[in-house]
N, C-alpha and C positions, 0 to 999 in steps of 0.2 A: 546505312541508306540503301546500298545496293541489294542487301538481302530483302529489305521492305519492298523494293520495287519489284523484285522477282516474285515475292508472294503475291503481290497485287496483279502482276502480269498473269499468273497462273489463274487467278480468278476471272480475268478478262477472257481468257481462252475457254474457261469452263462453261460460259452461258453463251451459245451461238443460235440466236433465233432463226427459225425458218417460217417464212409466211406462206399461206395457201388461201387462195380466194375462191369462193364458191357462191352460187345463187341457190342454195338448198331450200326446197320448199319446207323441209322439216324445221329449219332454223326460223323461218319466217312464221310458221305456226307457233313454235315455242315462244318466239318473241311477242306475238300477238297475245297469247294466254298469260304470259308473264306480265305483260304490260297491263292488260286489262284488270288483273288481279293484284296490281300494286307490288309485284315482286321485283321489279327493275325500274330504274328511271327511264322514262320514255315519254312520248307525246300521247298520253293516254286518251285525252278527249277526242284526238283524231281518229284513234282506233276503235272508239266507242260503238261504232256501227255493228260491231260482232259481239258486244257486251252481253247480249241475251241469248246468244247461241248456247244450246244444252252443254256443249263441251266445255264451257267456262265453269259452270256449276260443278261438273264432274271433276274437273282439273283442281278447283279450289278445295273440294271435299277430300281429295286424294292427299293433297298438300297438308291439310289440317291433321291427318293421321301421323305425320312425320314428327318426331320429337327430337329436339336438339340434345347433343350429349350433355350430361351434367356439368354445370360450370365448375371449373376447377378454382380453387382459392387463388385469386390472382392479387398480385402486389398492387397497393394503392396506386391509382393514376391521378395525376394532377389535372389532366384534361380528358374529355371524351375523345376517344380515338378518332382520328380523321381518315380512318380506313375501315370499310365495312366488314373486313375479315376478322376484326377484333370483337365482333358481337355475335355470340353463339347462334342465335336464330338467323341472322343474316347469312352467317357462314354456312349453315345447313342448307338454306335456300339456294345459295350460290352453288354449292357443291351438288345439289340434286339437279338444277337447272344444267350444270356442266355435264353431269352423267347422262341427261336425257340427249343433249347435243352429240355426245360421244357415242351413244348407242343406236343399234339397228333393229332392236326388238325389245319387247317388255322383259324378257328373260335377261338379256344383257343389262337392261337398266337395273333390274333387281340385283345383279352381281356387282355392278359398278358402285351402285349407291347403298349397297348392302341394307336394302329395304325388304319389307315383307313382299313376296311375289304378288300377292292379291292387290296390294297398293300400286305396285308397278304396273300391273295389267290395266287398272283403272286410269292410271296416269297416261299410259300408252293409248288407250281407247279415246281419251279426251283429246290427245294429241292428233290422232288419225282423223277425228271428227272435225277439228278445226282446219286440218290440211285440206280436207274435201271441200269444206266450206269456201276456203281461199282459191282453191284451184291452183293453176301453175301461174305464179307470179314472176318467176325467173326471167321470162322473155323481156320484161320491161327493164332489166338492168344487166343482162348478159353482155351487152356491148362493152360494158365498163371492165369486165374481168381481165382481159388481156392487158390493157395499158395499166391498170392498177397493179397487176402482178408483176410487170416489168419494173415498175418503180419500187415495189417491195423487195424485189431481188437485188436491187442496187446495193453495193457493199457500203455505200456511204450512209443509207438508212439502217441496215442491219448492224453496222458497226457502232452507229450512235445508241441503238437499243442495247447492244452488248455493253458499251461503256457506262450507260446509266446504270444497267443492271449490276455491274461491278460496283458502283458507288453504293447502291442500295443492299447488296448482298441478300437476294431472296433465296429462301430455302425451298428447293424442291420445285422451283418454277419450271413448266414444261418448256422446251425449245421449239415446240410446234405451236405457232400462232395461227389459228383458224379465223379468217375474215369472212363474214357473211354479209352480202349485199341484198338489201331488201328494198322494195319500192316504198317511198314515203307516201302517206295517205294524201299528202298535198304536193304532188310531184312538181307543180307549176311555181312553187315558192323557192326562196333561196335559203329557206331553213332546213337544217337536218340534225339528226340525232345519232350519237354514238354511245354504245353501252358495252362494258365488258362483262362477260359471264365466264369466270375462270379464264382459261387460255383461248376462249372465243371472244371475238369482237363483232358486234352487229352494228350496221350503219344503215340507217334510213337514207335512201338516196333521192335526191330531187333531180328534176331535168337539167338544172344548171351545174350539177356536181362534175368537177373536173377530176382527172386522174391524180393531180397533185393533192387535192383536197381529200380524196379517199385515202392516200397513202399517209397524209399528215394526221387524219383522225385515227387511222389504224395504229400509228405509233403512239399517239396520244393514249389510247386505250391499252395499249401494251405496257406503257409506263405505269398505268394504275394497276394492271395485273401484277407487275414486278413489285410494285409498292405494297400491294396486299399480300404478297407472299413472304414478306419480311416476318420472321418470328416475333411472337408477342413480347418476348423478353427484349428483344432489340428495339421494338416499337417504344416500349416503356423507357428504356434508356435514352432514346432520342428525345422523348418528351422531356425527360429531365435536362437535356442539354438546353431546350427552350426556357425551362424554369430557371436554370442556372444563370441565364443572362439577366434575370431579374428586371425585365422591362414591363411596365403596367399593361402593355398590349400583347404580351407574349402569347395569351390564349388565341388572339385573333391571328397572329402570324403563324403559330402552329396549325390552326384550323385550315388556313389558306394553303398551306405548304403542299398537300398532295396534288391538288389541282394546278398550283403554280408550277410544280415540277413538271407536270405533263405539258403545260403550255410552254414553259422554257424549252423543253426538249423540241417541240414543234418549231420554235424560233430558230433554234441551231440547225434543225433539219433544212428550214428554208434557206438559211445562209449557206450550208453546205452544198446544197442542190442548185444554189444560185436562182431560185425562184424569186419573182417580184413579190414584195410584201403586199398583202391585200390592203387596199385603200378603203378600209371600213372602219367605223368607230368601234370602240370596245363593246358596246351594247349589241352591235350588229355581229360582231365576231363571236362573242361568248355570252352576251346578255346576262352579265354580272358586274356589280359596281367595281369590284376589287380584284378578282381573280386575273383578268388580262393583265392588269398593271403589275400584280405580284410576279406573274410568270415573265413578264418583260424584264424586270429588274433582277430576277434570278438567273436569267439566261447567261450573262457574262460570268457569274459566279460559278454556275454549273460548267461552263465551257473551261474555265480555268482549272476546276477540280479534276475533271475527267482528263484534260490535257496534261496535267501533272500526275495523273494515276494516283490520286489521293482518296482515301476512304471517307465514309461519312463520319464527321468529327464535330467537336464544339466549334472549331474554327469555321466550319462550313456554315454552321448554324449562325454564327456571329456576323459572318459576311452577308448572309441572306437577311438578317434582321436589320443590319445597318442599311442595306439597300432599301429595305421597306420602310425604315424610319424616315429616309430622305424622300422617298416617293410618296408617302402618305402623310407628309408633315402637316397639311392642311386638314387631314381627316382623322388624326389620332384622338380627337375628342368628340368625334361624330357618333351618335348612338348606334348608326348602322354599322359602323366600322367595329365599335367596341363589342356589340352583340353579334359579330360574326360567329362567335362561339359564346354561349352563355347558360346560365342556370335559371331556369323559369319556373317560378312558383305560381301555380294557377288554381284560383278558386273555382268553384262550380259555375258562378256566373261569368267568370274570366275566360271560359272556353271559347265563347264567341269572339272575344277580344284576341284571343290567341291565334285564331284563324286569320283575322285581319292582319295581326303583327306579322305572322309568318309569310303571309303572301307578299309583303312589301320589304321585309327585313333582309331577306336573302341569307339567312343564317346557314353556315356550312356544317356546323355541329352544335348540338345543345343537349341539355339535360332537363327534362320537363318534371322537375321536383326540386324541393329545398334541401337538397343534401350538401350542405356547405362543408362538412367534414370530409366527404369523399372528394369534392372538387374544389379545393380551397383557392385555387387560382382563376377561378371563373367569376366574371361579373354576374350579379344577380338582378333579376327583374321580377317584380312581384305584381300580378294581376289579380287584385283582391276587391272585396266589397267593404264598405265602411266597417261591418261588424266583424272583419277578420284582420284588423290592422293593429291590435293590441300589441303584439310583439315588435312593431316597427317604431314605437315611440322611442325605443333606445337607439335606433339608427338615424331617424329624422327628428330632431327636436320640434316640438310644438306641432307634431303631425295631426293631432286631434283638432286643431283650429281649421284644418282644411276640410273636414267632414261637413262643414256648412255648405260647401259648393257641391253642385250636381256631380262633377268629376274633377280629377286633378291628376297631375303627373308631377312626381318629385324626382329630380336628378341629383346625385351626389357622387363625386369622383374620389372622394377619400373615406376610408383608407383604399379602397378599390371600388370600382364602378358598381354603383347601386341605383336602380330605378325603381320607383314605387308608383304604380298606376292603379287608381282606385275610383270608385264610383258608387251609386246607390244601387245600381242595377246593371245588367249585362250591357245595355245600350250606353250607359254613362261610362262604363269601362272602356267601351270601344271609343267613345269620345276621347278618353284619356290616352289611348293608344295613338290615336291620330295626332294628338298633341305631341306626344313623345316622338313619333316618327317625323314630325315637323321641325324638331329641333335641329339647328345647323351644328350644335356641338353640345356636349355636356358643359355645364358652367364651370369656370375656374374659381376655386374658393380662394378668397383674398380677405385680408383684414388691414385696418388702418386706424390711426388715433383720431379722436375728436378733439376740437379746440379746447374743450374743458377737461381733458385728462382721460376720456373714456376710450374704449376700443369697439370700433364697429366691424362686423363680420358681414360679408357680402358675397354674392355669386355674380361673376362677370361672364357675360355672353358676347360672341362676336367680336368684331374689331373695327377699327376705322376712327377717323378724326372726329365724326359727329356722334356724340354720346347721349345717352338718356339714362337718367337716375329714376328708379321705381321705388316710391315710398309707400309702404303698406298702410292699410287702415288698422284700427285698434283691434279688430278681431281676426286679423290675418298676420302673415309673416312673410318673409322673402320668397319662400317656396310657392306662395300663392300667385306669384307673377309668371310662372313658367310659360303658360300659354301665350301671354302677351309678349314676354321676352323672345320666345321663338319668332314670332311674327316680326318684331322689331329687328332682331338680329338677321333675319333672313332678308329684310329690306335694306340691309346695309349699315344699320346702327351698332355702336358698341353699347352694351347695355349693362347696367349695375343695379342689381336688386339687393337692398340690404335689410338687415334687422335692426330696428330701432333698440336703443337700450332697454333692457329689461324683457326683451324677446330673444328667442334662441340663446346664443351665449355672448350677445353684445352687452356692453356694460357701460356705466357712466354715472355721474352724480345724479341722485334721485331716480335710479332705475328700479326701486322698489315700487315706484308709483309713476309709470311712464306717462300717463295721461297729463300729469302736472309737471313733467320734467321738461327741461329746454331741449326739445327734440330737434329744433332747427339747427343745433351744433352737429347732430348726426348727419343731417341733409348737407350742410356745409362740408363736413369731412368727406362725404362721397363725392361731392362736386370737386373738391381739391384734389382728391385721390386721382380722378380722371384726368384733371388738368395737368397734374404732374406726370401722368402716364402718356401724355401726348395728345389728349383730346383738345381740339380748337373750338368746338361748339358743344355746350352742354345744356340740356334741357331736364326738366323735372316733371315727371307724372306722379301725382300723390292722390291716394284715395282717402277721403274723410280726414282722419287724424294726420295722415301723411301729407294730405293736401294742405291743411293748416300749417304744418311745419315747413312745407315748401314755400308758401307764401311769406312766412316769417323769415325765412333764410333769404328770400328775395329782397326784404326790407333791410337786412343787416349785412348783406354780402359786400365784399370789396367790388369796386367798379369792374363790370365786365365779367364776373365769375359765372353768373347764370344768364343764359340767353333767353329762355322762355320758360314758363310754368303752366302745367295743365292740371286743374283740380277736378277731381271726380267726386260729386257730392260735397263740395267744399268751395267756398268763395271767400276764403280768408282764415287767418289764424287768430292770434291774440293781440297783434299790433294794429295800429290805425291803418285802414284800408289805403289811405292816401300815400302811404309809403310803398305800396306794391308797384314798383315801376316796372317797365319792360313788357314785352308781349304776353298775354295771359288768355287762356281759354278755360272757361268752366262749363262742365257738362253735368246736367241735372235731369232727374225725372219728375214729372209733374206731381205725382201723388206720394212721394218720398215723405216718410213721417217718422217722428220719434214719439212712440206710444200713439196718442190721438192727435198729436200736434204736428201739422205740416211744416216741413223745414223750408219750403220754397220761399215764402214771403220774406223771412229774415235773410236768406241768402241773396235774393234779388236786391234788397236794400243795401247790403254789404257791397255787392257787385257794383251798384250805381255809384258808390263813392271811389271806386277804384279809378285811377288815371288811364288814359288810353295809351297805347292800344289794347283793346280787349274784346273778348267775344264770348256770348252766352249761348249755349245750345240747350234747348229744352226738349226732352224726349218724353213720349207717353210711357206710363208705367209707374211702379212704385219701388223699384230696385234701388237701393242705396249704394253709391260708390262702387267698389269692386264687385258687388253683387250683380252689377249691370252685365258683367261678362258671363253670368250664369243664366242669362235670359236670351230671348231672340234679338236683343239689342246689340249683342256683342259685335257683330260685323259692322254695324253703324258706328258705334263708339270707336272701334279700332280705325275706321276710315276717317273719322274726325281728328283722331290723334295724329295719324300719319300725315294727313294733309297739313295740319298746323305745324308738325315738326318740319315739313318740307317748305313751310313758308307760303302755302297756298290759301 
């Protein structure tokens, strides 16, 4: 044990960071050029005022002539790397930008970056052009240099950077950390941006920036630099530590880890310096749904590991994962959490939807292709058109029945997270994306017996004592309810969408001919499953065939099992209408027809025989049952359903 401690202690001494603060106009010009040309993360839109300056095109053209080193044959990775240094093109860009910041002339740049002198001259010319266009911006931020430098020289901050570096074991990380302060394009706001470029950190300063904030962000970016300096072989080994934990959300935990580590270090700095914690929400502090929370729960784990002088090992990953599982207990089935890191299969029409998706999903890492063999631990999301879903019928049973709808989103959590978003065109796929993003959680796959010896398979959404059973029509299946299930679950209902016997993999007597089978038994099975799971109020929404089965279940149920029934395009089943007791709502369209025969007259006659309480809603149009949700009636229908379920 003593020998191990001694070896670790040597590592601690080996990395001793030294911080220097500057207001270099060269760094400001580099930042603007790199920002406008998408070479770094930044507030690009705010810097767009210089986007048309000739130096931008010159800079971009010079960078286009650089070629990354030939990629070496890499060992298979279970996840996309959560550090940019693992990607050859990003690594080349970062090394070049770092060389520009370290150089004082085009000749020095050519030597440092080992690039063609002519390319270096073009790059330097673009840099000088942008510097002239900006003028001297340092005066706006120079007052912050001395107080920031004082804090960065504090041994508590440097010691924390050293200790985290010991944990990470970066190879060849520079001890010289250069911090560049530049004015934010919107100095009156409280927003600021920090970016690391090799051993340089650039911070956009606002008027409200305090020295503590500058020091904290500088440390945050330093941790990213140290993490990025870890050799590729070590990174892959650490990925395997996450895989070895065998948690279904391992990809998400790993994707969050780089940022979580930097945030956790900031928490420890605040504690060591005895600064008051900022009284701001996570969104105000970091503007991400999960990174601040992951950093917060990692902080005590990190403190223990660096306090005990322990290295990065499987136990560290285990402690981090267990902290995340506790923190994100309510989020582990959320699409947004699951797809923090994912494998996206995008059709040509799906490109528009992909833009919508990435704008709201806040993915940390992703692979935009369908390479399941390379990234076997990633959840898969397909953005496809109807004519590109052939391969998915093996993943989602009866997926072809859904192509009758304008768009749809299918979620499946087994064997690992799969989402299928499809539509007739780009706009329809975008609609499916919005449905997906509105889901509070991936459904839980459940099954239960029917009263007559069958087995019903279902998807359960949400939680709570008030539950809703969704019974599909003859041309649909349980997946067809995803959009409505999302709305109901978000409204606080527990939702159970099931497949009738003969659909999906549900089975039971007469399942070879579902339309003539005793389907009310499947409805009763769903109701009883929810009751046994703790639901105290259970309603049914049935479309067409499902509505008929729901009404028949109402007639033969045990007292109090079903609280209310909503029939879409249905006003009864095969039993006498007088037996349909309890609150009932029937929703129809005026011109709904079977062939040339209007359904409405017969349904109105059946409804008239039902006992009170009951309500009939007639809408304009000709959509039948669940097809109403594929028209402009969808909002009205959902409002009627929610109002009725809430007793309004």
